[in-house]
N, C-alpha and C positions, 0 to 999 in steps of 0.2 A: 504494500500500499505506499501511496505518495501521498505527503500532506504540504502544500503549498502555505508556507508563512513567509511573513515580511523579512526582508533582509536583517534588520535591525534586531529582531526576535531572532533569529538563527545565531548571529553573531552572538548574543546575548547568552543563549543556550549554550555554546561553545564555551565562552567565558566561565560558565560558571559551571562546565563541566571540567574543565582544565582545573578549575580550583579545587575542585572536590576529587580530582585523579580517577573519573569515570569516564564513561562514553555517554553521548548524549540519550540515547536509548534509553539506559540506566536511570540517568537523571531524570527524564522524563516517566519513568516508571514509579519511581521514588516520589516523585511531585504530586501524580496521578493518585497513588495510594495515600499519601498524606491527605489531598484534597477529600479523596473518598470517606476515608476514616472520619476527616473531621465533620463532614456532612451527616454521616449515620448518628455521631455522637453529639448532633449540636439539638440542646434542648432548651435552647434560648427561645424564648418568647416576648413578643412586644408587649410593651407596658400601654396598658389602659389609662384613660384620664382618671379611674376608679384607682388602680394600681398607685398611681402618683399620688393621689390623696392619702390612701391608707399608708404610704411612705413617708407622705409630709406628717403627717399625724404620729406615726414611731416615732421621728426625730423631732418631735415638737417643733415642729416648723408650720404646723396647722393654726390657724386664727378660730377662735368661737365664735367672733362676728364676720358678715360676709365681707369682703374685700374685693373692691371695685377696683382693678390694678388697671383695666384698660380706659377707665373713667378719671385716673388718678396719673395717668402716663406722662402728661405735661410737666405735672407737677413734678414727678420723679425724674424726668431728665432733669429739668431745672434746678434741682436739688441734690440728690444724692448721685445722679452721674456727672455732675461739676465736682463733687467731692472725691468720687473714684479717680476723675482725670488729673485733679491736683494729687492725690497721693501716687499716683503713677508717675507724674512729671517730677516729684520731689524724691522719689525711690529712686 
């Protein structure tokens, strides 16, 4: 079987194979096996808004009262962001 790949990828594969003292086919086999094993063991789940709220509560980041961050966005940018930028400039 022949696979057409861009020349820059072929050169990178050749360089990696030389660094690992192996040939390109063995390098590709190892990479594919590693990729497949990562995919099989992938237990990651995307966090929902409910997950983020639960984590915020667990970390005591939640507020007992509703917070309208979007409504306060201009105020937050004018105060807290300016303080943040000033602290970055000072450090």
